[in-house]
MARTORPA-464643 format. One record per atom (N, C-alpha, C): atom name; residue number from 1; residue in three letters; x, y, z. Coordinates in nm, 4 decimals. Layout:
<recs>
- CA, NUM, ALA, X, Y, Z
...
</recs>
This chain:
<recs>
- N, 1, MET, 0.0843, -0.1175, 0.0000
- CA, 1, MET, 0.0000, 0.0000, 0.0000
- C, 1, MET, 0.0892, 0.1242, 0.0000
- N, 2, ASP, 0.0522, 0.2211, -0.0806
- CA, 2, ASP, 0.1257, 0.3472, -0.0866
- C, 2, ASP, 0.0601, 0.4447, 0.0120
- N, 3, TYR, 0.1096, 0.4448, 0.1358
- CA, 3, TYR, 0.0498, 0.5249, 0.2420
- C, 3, TYR, 0.0556, 0.6743, 0.2123
- N, 4, LYS, 0.1665, 0.7188, 0.1564
- CA, 4, LYS, 0.1805, 0.8611, 0.1268
- C, 4, LYS, 0.0796, 0.9059, 0.0209
- N, 5, GLN, 0.0686, 0.8311, -0.0871
- CA, 5, GLN, -0.0260, 0.8649, -0.1943
- C, 5, GLN, -0.1698, 0.8592, -0.1432
- N, 6, ASN, -0.2033, 0.7551, -0.0676
- CA, 6, ASN, -0.3389, 0.7428, -0.0157
- C, 6, ASN, -0.3735, 0.8566, 0.0799
- N, 7, SER, -0.2769, 0.8992, 0.1603
- CA, 7, SER, -0.3047, 1.0096, 0.2521
- C, 7, SER, -0.3266, 1.1391, 0.1743
- N, 8, GLN, -0.2565, 1.1572, 0.0621
- CA, 8, GLN, -0.2781, 1.2753, -0.0223
- C, 8, GLN, -0.4189, 1.2753, -0.0821
- N, 9, ILE, -0.4657, 1.1582, -0.1213
- CA, 9, ILE, -0.6021, 1.1464, -0.1750
- C, 9, ILE, -0.7037, 1.1824, -0.0679
- N, 10, PHE, -0.6858, 1.1294, 0.0524
- CA, 10, PHE, -0.7787, 1.1607, 0.1608
- C, 10, PHE, -0.7771, 1.3093, 0.1951
- N, 11, LYS, -0.6597, 1.3702, 0.1964
- CA, 11, LYS, -0.6502, 1.5141, 0.2243
- C, 11, LYS, -0.7257, 1.5949, 0.1190
- N, 12, ALA, -0.7071, 1.5572, -0.0067
- CA, 12, ALA, -0.7736, 1.6289, -0.1146
- C, 12, ALA, -0.9250, 1.6136, -0.1080
- N, 13, LEU, -0.9718, 1.4955, -0.0711
- CA, 13, LEU, -1.1162, 1.4699, -0.0651
- C, 13, LEU, -1.1800, 1.5205, 0.0637
- N, 14, ALA, -1.0989, 1.5644, 0.1585
- CA, 14, ALA, -1.1510, 1.6049, 0.2897
- C, 14, ALA, -1.2305, 1.7355, 0.2854
- N, 15, HIS, -1.2123, 1.8157, 0.1834
- CA, 15, HIS, -1.2861, 1.9423, 0.1724
- C, 15, HIS, -1.4206, 1.9159, 0.1040
- N, 16, PRO, -1.5303, 1.9667, 0.1599
- CA, 16, PRO, -1.6632, 1.9398, 0.1023
- C, 16, PRO, -1.6766, 1.9792, -0.0450
- N, 17, LEU, -1.6200, 2.0914, -0.0825
- CA, 17, LEU, -1.6313, 2.1356, -0.2213
- C, 17, LEU, -1.5532, 2.0439, -0.3157
- N, 18, ARG, -1.4353, 2.0013, -0.2737
- CA, 18, ARG, -1.3568, 1.9095, -0.3573
- C, 18, ARG, -1.4233, 1.7730, -0.3653
- N, 19, LEU, -1.4851, 1.7308, -0.2579
- CA, 19, LEU, -1.5581, 1.6041, -0.2595
- C, 19, LEU, -1.6740, 1.6130, -0.3587
- N, 20, LYS, -1.7447, 1.7250, -0.3562
- CA, 20, LYS, -1.8564, 1.7462, -0.4492
- C, 20, LYS, -1.8056, 1.7487, -0.5942
- N, 21, MET, -1.6924, 1.8149, -0.6170
- CA, 21, MET, -1.6334, 1.8194, -0.7515
- C, 21, MET, -1.5981, 1.6792, -0.8001
- N, 22, THR, -1.5398, 1.6012, -0.7106
- CA, 22, THR, -1.4966, 1.4665, -0.7468
- C, 22, THR, -1.6164, 1.3802, -0.7847
- N, 23, VAL, -1.7234, 1.3901, -0.7081
- CA, 23, VAL, -1.8450, 1.3147, -0.7413
- C, 23, VAL, -1.8952, 1.3573, -0.8791
- N, 24, MET, -1.8925, 1.4868, -0.9034
- CA, 24, MET, -1.9383, 1.5405, -1.0317
- C, 24, MET, -1.8533, 1.4887, -1.1481
- N, 25, LEU, -1.7236, 1.4739, -1.1252
- CA, 25, LEU, -1.6312, 1.4324, -1.2309
- C, 25, LEU, -1.6180, 1.2803, -1.2436
- N, 26, MET, -1.6902, 1.2062, -1.1624
- CA, 26, MET, -1.6820, 1.0591, -1.1674
- C, 26, MET, -1.7384, 1.0035, -1.2977
- N, 27, ASP, -1.8500, 1.0578, -1.3433
- CA, 27, ASP, -1.9185, 1.0007, -1.4592
- C, 27, ASP, -1.8827, 1.0665, -1.5915
- N, 28, ASP, -1.8353, 1.1911, -1.5831
- CA, 28, ASP, -1.8118, 1.2635, -1.7067
- C, 28, ASP, -1.7017, 1.3660, -1.6850
- N, 29, GLU, -1.6212, 1.3864, -1.7854
- CA, 29, GLU, -1.5206, 1.4908, -1.7726
- C, 29, GLU, -1.5874, 1.6263, -1.7931
- N, 30, CYS, -1.5399, 1.7248, -1.7207
- CA, 30, CYS, -1.5949, 1.8593, -1.7277
- C, 30, CYS, -1.4822, 1.9604, -1.7338
- N, 31, CYS, -1.5073, 2.0714, -1.8021
- CA, 31, CYS, -1.4086, 2.1783, -1.8042
- C, 31, CYS, -1.4308, 2.2680, -1.6824
- N, 32, VAL, -1.3371, 2.3569, -1.6587
- CA, 32, VAL, -1.3438, 2.4447, -1.5421
- C, 32, VAL, -1.4738, 2.5249, -1.5424
- N, 33, THR, -1.5158, 2.5727, -1.6587
- CA, 33, THR, -1.6396, 2.6505, -1.6684
- C, 33, THR, -1.7606, 2.5672, -1.6279
- N, 34, ASP, -1.7652, 2.4413, -1.6680
- CA, 34, ASP, -1.8751, 2.3525, -1.6307
- C, 34, ASP, -1.8812, 2.3354, -1.4793
- N, 35, VAL, -1.7651, 2.3127, -1.4178
- CA, 35, VAL, -1.7578, 2.2946, -1.2726
- C, 35, VAL, -1.8018, 2.4226, -1.2027
- N, 36, THR, -1.7507, 2.5359, -1.2519
- CA, 36, THR, -1.7832, 2.6666, -1.1946
- C, 36, THR, -1.9334, 2.6915, -1.1977
- N, 37, ASN, -1.9953, 2.6688, -1.3119
- CA, 37, ASN, -2.1390, 2.6923, -1.3270
- C, 37, ASN, -2.2225, 2.5945, -1.2453
- N, 38, ALA, -2.1849, 2.4688, -1.2455
- CA, 38, ALA, -2.2627, 2.3670, -1.1746
- C, 38, ALA, -2.2603, 2.3880, -1.0236
- N, 39, LEU, -2.1451, 2.4303, -0.9715
- CA, 39, LEU, -2.1313, 2.4465, -0.8262
- C, 39, LEU, -2.1529, 2.5903, -0.7811
- N, 40, LYS, -2.1770, 2.6804, -0.8772
- CA, 40, LYS, -2.2026, 2.8214, -0.8480
- C, 40, LYS, -2.0908, 2.8837, -0.7627
- N, 41, ILE, -1.9685, 2.8669, -0.8122
- CA, 41, ILE, -1.8507, 2.9222, -0.7460
- C, 41, ILE, -1.7718, 3.0027, -0.8487
- N, 42, SER, -1.6769, 3.0808, -0.8017
- CA, 42, SER, -1.5956, 3.1596, -0.8945
- C, 42, SER, -1.4986, 3.0685, -0.9700
- N, 43, GLN, -1.4522, 3.1186, -1.0836
- CA, 43, GLN, -1.3590, 3.0399, -1.1628
- C, 43, GLN, -1.2271, 3.0207, -1.0887
- N, 44, SER, -1.1845, 3.1217, -1.0136
- CA, 44, SER, -1.0580, 3.1074, -0.9403
- C, 44, SER, -1.0700, 3.0023, -0.8302
- N, 45, THR, -1.1838, 2.9992, -0.7626
- CA, 45, THR, -1.2069, 2.8969, -0.6588
- C, 45, THR, -1.2077, 2.7582, -0.7214
- N, 46, SER, -1.2771, 2.7470, -0.8319
- CA, 46, SER, -1.2839, 2.6196, -0.9031
- C, 46, SER, -1.1445, 2.5729, -0.9455
- N, 47, SER, -1.0675, 2.6632, -1.0027
- CA, 47, SER, -0.9320, 2.6291, -1.0483
- C, 47, SER, -0.8415, 2.5885, -0.9327
- N, 48, GLN, -0.8517, 2.6588, -0.8199
- CA, 48, GLN, -0.7694, 2.6256, -0.7031
- C, 48, GLN, -0.7989, 2.4847, -0.6534
- N, 49, HIS, -0.9263, 2.4528, -0.6407
- CA, 49, HIS, -0.9637, 2.3210, -0.5895
- C, 49, HIS, -0.9308, 2.2100, -0.6889
- N, 50, LEU, -0.9500, 2.2362, -0.8174
- CA, 50, LEU, -0.9135, 2.1370, -0.9183
- C, 50, LEU, -0.7628, 2.1140, -0.9189
- N, 51, SER, -0.6866, 2.2174, -0.8938
- CA, 51, SER, -0.5412, 2.2045, -0.8860
- C, 51, SER, -0.5001, 2.1145, -0.7693
- N, 52, ILE, -0.5658, 2.1293, -0.6566
- CA, 52, ILE, -0.5372, 2.0441, -0.5402
- C, 52, ILE, -0.5705, 1.8992, -0.5723
- N, 53, LEU, -0.6852, 1.8774, -0.6365
- CA, 53, LEU, -0.7251, 1.7413, -0.6747
- C, 53, LEU, -0.6260, 1.6825, -0.7760
- N, 54, LYS, -0.5804, 1.7657, -0.8685
- CA, 54, LYS, -0.4831, 1.7200, -0.9687
- C, 54, LYS, -0.3499, 1.6846, -0.9019
- N, 55, ASN, -0.3022, 1.7701, -0.8135
- CA, 55, ASN, -0.1740, 1.7457, -0.7467
- C, 55, ASN, -0.1772, 1.6215, -0.6576
- N, 56, ALA, -0.2955, 1.5883, -0.6062
- CA, 56, ALA, -0.3101, 1.4679, -0.5240
- C, 56, ALA, -0.3294, 1.3436, -0.6104
- N, 57, GLY, -0.3427, 1.3621, -0.7410
- CA, 57, GLY, -0.3591, 1.2488, -0.8312
- C, 57, GLY, -0.5013, 1.1976, -0.8404
- N, 58, VAL, -0.5969, 1.2771, -0.7928
- CA, 58, VAL, -0.7375, 1.2350, -0.7967
- C, 58, VAL, -0.7951, 1.2553, -0.9360
- N, 59, VAL, -0.7663, 1.3688, -0.9977
- CA, 59, VAL, -0.8160, 1.3982, -1.1325
- C, 59, VAL, -0.6989, 1.4213, -1.2269
- N, 60, SER, -0.7271, 1.4066, -1.3542
- CA, 60, SER, -0.6273, 1.4346, -1.4575
- C, 60, SER, -0.6865, 1.5337, -1.5566
- N, 61, PRO, -0.6046, 1.6293, -1.5998
- CA, 61, PRO, -0.6525, 1.7250, -1.7000
- C, 61, PRO, -0.6369, 1.6705, -1.8411
- N, 62, LYS, -0.7279, 1.7122, -1.9269
- CA, 62, LYS, -0.7187, 1.6799, -2.0691
- C, 62, LYS, -0.7399, 1.8110, -2.1443
- N, 63, LYS, -0.6462, 1.8430, -2.2336
- CA, 63, LYS, -0.6533, 1.9688, -2.3084
- C, 63, LYS, -0.7272, 1.9482, -2.4397
- N, 64, TYR, -0.8180, 2.0421, -2.4679
- CA, 64, TYR, -0.8898, 2.0469, -2.5947
- C, 64, TYR, -0.8757, 2.1899, -2.6456
- N, 65, GLY, -0.7701, 2.2170, -2.7181
- CA, 65, GLY, -0.7436, 2.3536, -2.7622
- C, 65, GLY, -0.7110, 2.4405, -2.6417
- N, 66, THR, -0.7939, 2.5429, -2.6198
- CA, 66, THR, -0.7724, 2.6317, -2.5050
- C, 66, THR, -0.8469, 2.5849, -2.3814
- N, 67, LYS, -0.9299, 2.4852, -2.3980
- CA, 67, LYS, -1.0124, 2.4356, -2.2874
- C, 67, LYS, -0.9436, 2.3193, -2.2163
- N, 68, THR, -0.9463, 2.3211, -2.0827
- CA, 68, THR, -0.8933, 2.2100, -2.0039
- C, 68, THR, -1.0093, 2.1433, -1.9318
- N, 69, CYS, -1.0241, 2.0139, -1.9521
- CA, 69, CYS, -1.1289, 1.9375, -1.8856
- C, 69, CYS, -1.0632, 1.8412, -1.7873
- N, 70, TYR, -1.1377, 1.8019, -1.6862
- CA, 70, TYR, -1.0852, 1.7138, -1.5826
- C, 70, TYR, -1.1727, 1.5902, -1.5700
- N, 71, VAL, -1.1087, 1.4800, -1.5318
- CA, 71, VAL, -1.1793, 1.3539, -1.5122
- C, 71, VAL, -1.1133, 1.2782, -1.3967
- N, 72, VAL, -1.1943, 1.2054, -1.3197
- CA, 72, VAL, -1.1406, 1.1227, -1.2119
- C, 72, VAL, -1.0935, 0.9925, -1.2752
- N, 73, ASP, -0.9637, 0.9700, -1.2733
- CA, 73, ASP, -0.9100, 0.8464, -1.3302
- C, 73, ASP, -0.8271, 0.7686, -1.2291
- N, 74, ASN, -0.8340, 0.8093, -1.1042
- CA, 74, ASN, -0.7618, 0.7410, -0.9973
- C, 74, ASN, -0.8517, 0.6318, -0.9390
- N, 75, VAL, -0.8079, 0.5087, -0.9467
- CA, 75, VAL, -0.8879, 0.3939, -0.9034
- C, 75, VAL, -0.9206, 0.4020, -0.7543
- N, 76, THR, -0.8247, 0.4393, -0.6732
- CA, 76, THR, -0.8469, 0.4480, -0.5292
- C, 76, THR, -0.9506, 0.5549, -0.4974
- N, 77, ALA, -0.9386, 0.6708, -0.5595
- CA, 77, ALA, -1.0360, 0.7784, -0.5371
- C, 77, ALA, -1.1754, 0.7342, -0.5806
- N, 78, ARG, -1.1833, 0.6644, -0.6922
- CA, 78, ARG, -1.3137, 0.6145, -0.7394
- C, 78, ARG, -1.3758, 0.5182, -0.6381
- N, 79, LYS, -1.2931, 0.4295, -0.5829
- CA, 79, LYS, -1.3438, 0.3345, -0.4834
- C, 79, LYS, -1.3947, 0.4071, -0.3593
- N, 80, ILE, -1.3205, 0.5076, -0.3137
- CA, 80, ILE, -1.3616, 0.5844, -0.1957
- C, 80, ILE, -1.4957, 0.6532, -0.2216
- N, 81, ILE, -1.5074, 0.7180, -0.3356
- CA, 81, ILE, -1.6324, 0.7877, -0.3696
- C, 81, ILE, -1.7475, 0.6886, -0.3814
- N, 82, ASN, -1.7232, 0.5750, -0.4450
- CA, 82, ASN, -1.8298, 0.4749, -0.4584
- C, 82, ASN, -1.8757, 0.4231, -0.3228
- N, 83, ILE, -1.7831, 0.4060, -0.2299
- CA, 83, ILE, -1.8210, 0.3633, -0.0945
- C, 83, ILE, -1.9094, 0.4692, -0.0295
- N, 84, LEU, -1.8716, 0.5943, -0.0440
- CA, 84, LEU, -1.9512, 0.7033, 0.0145
- C, 84, LEU, -2.0887, 0.7117, -0.0497
- N, 85, LEU, -2.0950, 0.6930, -0.1819
- CA, 85, LEU, -2.2222, 0.6990, -0.2512
- C, 85, LEU, -2.3131, 0.5822, -0.2126
- N, 86, GLU, -2.2558, 0.4632, -0.1925
- CA, 86, GLU, -2.3339, 0.3466, -0.1489
- C, 86, GLU, -2.3932, 0.3706, -0.0112
- N, 87, LYS, -2.3165, 0.4358, 0.0735
- CA, 87, LYS, -2.3609, 0.4639, 0.2097
- C, 87, LYS, -2.4836, 0.5548, 0.2111
- N, 88, GLU, -2.4958, 0.6400, 0.1085
- CA, 88, GLU, -2.6076, 0.7342, 0.0982
- C, 88, GLU, -2.7380, 0.6655, 0.0584
- N, 89, GLN, -2.7291, 0.5484, 0.0006
- CA, 89, GLN, -2.8513, 0.4814, -0.0496
- C, 89, GLN, -2.9232, 0.4051, 0.0564
</recs>
């Protein structure tokens, strides 16, 4: 087990807004504008939180011209989110 990497994932997911972003990005990749509009936050706030998620390895950016979209491609993060979502049902 990679304790350091896993602790970084937990730290990144510990903020309610980042947790909400991660759930949103589980099923579909979204650009910063999509995240900003969906969560009704400023673009700078959205970018800061996405940067934290990216640095923790939770999401990965994909460039489409001038647009950057993000997707959750970390297996561990996906498992954590799925456990939390199952608990809600």
